[in-house]
Residue, then its C-alpha position, 0 to 999 in steps of 0.5 A: m394813868s399814863a400821859i396818853d390816857a390823861i389827855p383826851a383827843g377832844t376838840l381844840a379850845g373854842a372849837n364848839a362854836s360853829e362860827g368861824c370854823a375853817l376845818a372840822v374833822d370828825g371821826l375820820s378813819h382810813a386804811f390801805g387794805e388791812r393796814a389802818v392809817l388813821e383812826e377816829v381822828r377829830f379836831d377843829i381849826h378856826v379862822g386866825e389860828r395856826v395849828i401845828l399837826l405834830g407827828l413823826n414820819g409815818a404818823g399819818k399826816t400826809t394821808l390826812f392832808s390827802l383826805i382833806t384835799r380829796l386826793y383820797d376819798h374818805r369812807s368814814g367820818s366827815i370833813r367840813i370846810f367852813g361848814t361844807e362837807i367835802k363829799q357833798n360839795p367838793s368844788a365849793a369846799l376845795a375852792r377855799i383851801g390853799v395847799v403847799f404839799q410836802q413834795p415840790t409841785l412847781d414846774l422847774d422849766l417854767t419861770v416863776s411868773q408862768n407857774l403862778f399865772y398857770h395856777a391862776s388860770l386853773h382857778g378861772i382868775a381873769r388875767g388882769v386880776a391874776a397880774e395884780r395878785v401875782a405881783h402882791e403875793i410875790e412881793r410879800v415873799g420878797l421875790q419880785d426880782r425873780l419873776r422871770d427866772k426859771v424855778r430851777e434857778l431858785s434855792g429850795g427856800q425860794r421855791r417854797r416861798v413861790e409855792i406859798a404865794r401860788a397857794l394864796l392866789h385864789r384867796p383861800k381862807l384855809l392854808l394846809l402846809d405839809e412839812p413845808t420846811v423840810g430840807l431848808d436852812i434856818a433862815s428859810r425856815q424862819f421866813l416861812l414860819d413868820h410869814v404864815r404867822r403874820l397871815c393868820r394874825e393879820e388876815g384871819l387865815a386859818a392854817l394847819w401846819a404839819t411837821h415832825l419838828i418840835d421847835e416849829v410849835d409856838a409856845d402860845g399856840k395850839v398843837i395836835v399830836l398825831h401818832r400812828g394814826r391816832v390823835l393823842a392830844q390836842g389843844v393849847v400847848a401849855e395845857v398839853i405840856t401840863a397834862a403830860s406832866a412835862d416841862s416842855m413840848k418835847g417832854a410832852f411829845d416824848a411822854l405821849t408817844r412812848e410805848r406803853p407796857r403790853 
């Protein structure tokens, strides 16, 4: 039996309980024309969990995020945000999600403050409440002295910090991050990892963190291995490693994604 056969693409540990389920994806498939991009993807994420979606470029991570955030419409399977199917009530479901997209989305010619207040206004947050939240979130990412600076004056790591602060202004309970550390230096990467871990641990935030970097997988956390649109394995990292007969997450990933003989 191969490593891929040995690890079923079932639900994450504990995901059968409905209480506290932040994101439930079930039987999700998607294609662009004749080209299948996702095939029968299913997994759950619960409050307080930071789950790593690990896959090479082209695995389908960004397409999955686009379906969850309704940039694309899913035609098969279901996506539930805290029990709400996004097709049935997209506004209610999406209001509970914060997103950091792979491509930068800040307006470079606006100040940090202007970017944040504009986002708050889109969510209908009153100016006074927005001011309190902007101050709180920007302090947590250590950029309170850069509020009046234009975004183009910030480093790549600082811009990512602003994007995370922005994503949390409307108080979502599920945070989606698509390759948030690409192109960042080691210190910037570590800050973002630690910040999101802390949000999950201390505030019960659920986070789905997509990456192709194996060293961003927490040894005591959970991982979903996505390869060519299919979930090959998921669950507690140690269990995934053991099931793949490997001695590390890198070894497990290599075994799972290795081409099998035809």
